[in-house]
C-alpha positions, 0 to 999 in steps of 0.5 A: 815844627808843624807848618800852619796854613798862613792867611795869605795861602788861604786867600790864594787857595780861595782865589784859585777855587773861585777861578776854577768855579768860573771855568766850570760854570759855563755854557755853550755859545753861539759861534758853532751855530753862527757858522751854520747860519752863514753857510745857509745864507750863502747857500740861499736857504736862509735870510737874517735881519740886520740894521742895514736890511735883510741879509741874504746871499747877495747883501751879505757881500754888499753890506761888507759882511764877508771879508775878501781881503788877504789872509796872512800866513795861509798855506799855499796848499790852502786856497783863499776861497776855501776859508770863510771869513767875516768882518767885525760888522758881519760877525756882530750882525750875524753871530750877535754881540754876545760872548761865547763862554768856554764849553765845560769840557774845555774849561775843565781841561784848562783847569786841570792843566793850569789851575792846580799847577799854579799852586806853585804860588804856595812856594813863594816865601810867605810869612806870618807876622804877629802884627799887620798880617794882612797888610804885610802879606798883601804888600808882598803879594802885590810886589811878587805878582804885581811886579815880578821883574822887581821882585825877581831882581831883588831875589837874584840880587840877594842870591848874588850877594850870598854867592859873593859871601860863599866865594869870599869865605872859601873854606874858612869856617869862621868867615862863613859864619860871619858872612852868613850873619851878614847875609841875613841882616842884609834882608832887613830894613835897617833903621835908626834906633827907636830911642834916638832923639830928634837931635841925633842925625840918622847918618850918625846912627847908621855909622854906629850900627856899621861900626858895631856890626863890623866889629861883631862880625870880624873881631872873632876872626882877628889874626894874631902875631906869630909870637903870640900864637907860639906863646898861646900854644905853650900856655895851653900845654901847661898842666891844669891849675895854671889859671893866671896866664901872662899871655892869652888871646884878647878877651874881646876876641873870645867874647865876640867869638862866643856871641857870634858862634851862638848867633850863627847857630840860631840863625841857621836853625831858623832858616826854612828848609823846604827845598824838596817840596819846592822842587816838587811844585816846580816839577808839577808846573813844568809837567803841566807846561809839557802837557800844554805843548803836547795838547797844542802840537800833538793834535790830541783833540780837534777842540784843543785850543792853543790857549793851553800854551799861551797861558803857560808862557804867560806865567812861566816867570813864576817858576823862575821866581820860585827857583831862585827862592830855593837859595834866598830862603826866608827865616821861619820867624823874621821877628825872632831873627830880628830880635836875636840880631838886635840883642847880639848887637847890644852885647857886641856894643858892650864888648866894643865899648869896654875894649875901646876904653881898657885895651884888651892886649894889656888888660888892667884887670884879670880877664875873669875879673873883667867878666864880673864887671861886664855881667851887669852890662849884658842885655837883659829884659829891661835893657833899652833897644840900642839898635833896630834892624827893622822889618824883614824886606828880603826876597822882593817883599818890598821895593827896596835896595838891600846892599849891605853885603856888597857894601861890607865886602867892598869895604874889607875886600880881602883885607881882613887877612892883614888889617884886622890883626891891628888896633880896634880902631881899624874896625871903626874905619871899615864900618865907616867905609861900609856905611859910605858904600851903602849910602853911595850909588848902587854898584854896576852889578846891581844894574846888571842883575836887575836888567837880567831879571827884567829881560827874564820876565819880559821874555816870557811875557813877550813869548805869550804875546807873540804866541797869541799874536800869531794865532788866527786871526793873526794880529794884536788881539784881546789876549795878546794885548792883555799880556802886554798890558800886564807887562807894561803895568808891572814894569812901572815899579821896576823903573821906580826902583832905580831910586835908592829907597823910594818914599812918599809918592814914589812908593804910593805910585809903585803900590798903585800900579802893582795893584793894577797889574795884579788885578789885571793879571787875575782878570785876564786869566779869568777872562781867557779861561772862561771864554770871555775873550771869545767874542766878535771883537777879540776874534776879529783883532781889528786894532791893527787892521789898517796895517794889514793885521787882523780885521776879520774872523774865521771859523774853524777849530784848532786842528783846522787852523794847524792845517790851514795856516803856516804857524806851527813853526812860529809856535814851536819857536815861541815855546822853545824860547819860553820853556828854555828860560825856566829850565836854565834858571832852575839849573843855575839856581840849583847849581848855586844852591849846591855851591852856597849850601855850606853857608847855612848848613847847621853844624851841631858840634862845630864852632858853637861847641869849640871851647878850645877857641874860647879858653884862658888857661883851663877855663872857658870864657863865655859871654852872658847868654840871657839874650837867647831867651824867648 
C-alpha cells in the first residue's frame, strides 16, 4: 500500500522548514564589537555615554560596570585578573540592550546538525482519520510533544502488556492468537453501545462486553476431556461418507475458532510494518548526537558553542518514545480495525446466545441444521451495532488508562488450562472478573511503569538543564530555565493521569498545559537556535546572583571557555548520562521486539487455513464471513 503524507506530517515539515529559515535569516550582533569597546575604554582610548554619565577607564569601575567578584569553576592556572567580566548594568550600558542573533555559519551548522535529524518526528505513530483529522492529529501531537512523560508511560505500559501476553502464551499458537486480539482491543476507548437507551446502566454494558470478549477469545481454546478426544480421533479416522457423528467437538467451539482465526489474520495484516525506516531515523538521530559531542569536546572550531550538546540532550527523550513505538505499532487503519472487532463481537454474541440456550454438548439439532438456523442471525450491513470499541487511543495519543490486557490476564491467570473445559457459564464469570479488575484501582505495575517513564524524560531534561547551568556564565540562565519550564509544564498532565479516566475540567486542564508546553518547546528551541538568548540578561544569569551563581557576563569563545573553566568533566558526565538513556532504551525495545515478534507475525497458512480444526466428519464448519466486507 502506498504511503501518503498525512496532514500532520506536512505541518511538522513546514514547522521545521520555518525553524530552519529563522536560523538562516540572521545578522551578526554587537558583542564582538562590544568586547573591543570595553578594552578601548579600559585603555583610556575611548569613552562612552551612559545614564550615569560618561564611561571612561575610571568611571567604568565606579559605576559598577566591571564585575570584580569571584568566578566559580575558574581553573587555578587561569588568573582571575585575566578574565574580563561585566555586570548586567555594565553590559546594557556598554553593549546595549539589543539581541545578537546567531551568525549564519553557526545557525546553518546547528540546522544541519539538529533540524534535519528531528525528522524522527515523522516516525511517531501518526494516523489519518476519516473524520476530524486535524483535531485527532493535534490531540496526539499535544500529548506526544506537550507531555512526553505521559505519552511514554502509556506506550511503555502497552509494551509491558504485550510482553505479558507473549509470556503467557509461550509456544501455544492458539493462545497467541487470542492474546494478540486482546492487545489490539486494549488500545481502543471502550464505550457503551450506541443503541443503548438511557435506562441501561453503563456498568451492565461493560460487563456484557467483557463476557462476550472472554467467550470469543477463549472458547476456541476450550480443553476437551480425554474420552472425547479419543472419540474424536476415532471418528476422524472413519472413511468418507460418515457425516452423522455421535461425537464431535461442540459446535460453538468450532464457530468461535473460525471467527477468531479470521480476525487475528486480518489484524496482523493491518499492523504497520515500518521497523527498518524507524531504525534508520533513530540511527540518524544518534549520529547527530555524536556529532554534537565531537563539536563540543573536539575543539573543531573556536566558534563552536556547547549549544550543540544542550539541544541534543534536551530532546533525547524523543528517540526513547520512538524506540518503544517499534513494539507498540498502530494499525494501518484504526477505523477498519475497530469495524472488524465490532462485527466479530456481534457474531461471537450470536454464537454465545445460541450456546447458552441450546447446549452445545447435546445439541437438539444436527450441527449443520443449526448452521442454517444461525444464517439469518450473523452480522450483515443492516445489523444494528451491539458493541462499540470507540476510537483508537493507544500509543499515548490521549491521556487514558488502557489496562484491558492486565485485567483479563489477572482474571484468568493460568486458569484457562483447566477452567475453560467446563460449562459455558465459566466464561461469563471470568468476564465479570475482568470487568471488575478494569473498574478497580490501577495495578502497582502501572505505577512502576509510569514512574520509570517520568524519570527517563526528566533525566534528559535535567541533563540539558545542568549542561546549560554549567556553561559560562555558570548559573541558572534563559536556556536552562526554558528547559526546566518545559519539563514542569509537560509534567502537569503526568500528575493528572493518576485519575483513572480524566474528564471535564481535568481533561481540559491537561490539554491546556500540554498546549503551553508544546508552544514553549518550539519557542525555546527557536530562540536558542536563532540566538535570541544571546543578550545581556541571558549572558549574565542574574537570577541566582544573591546565592553566588551568575550575575556577570564574560567575553570569550567556546575554545577559551574550555581552556579557562574547569567544566569539561561536568559536560562529559552530563553527556554520558544523557546519551546512555536512549541507547539503553533502544536496546531494551529491540530485545522486547524480538521476543514479542511471534505475536503479530502473519502466518499465511497457519490457523486460518487449518480446516482439520473445524471439521465434523468430512465437512468443514465455517461461520458466515460477510462481516469481512469493506
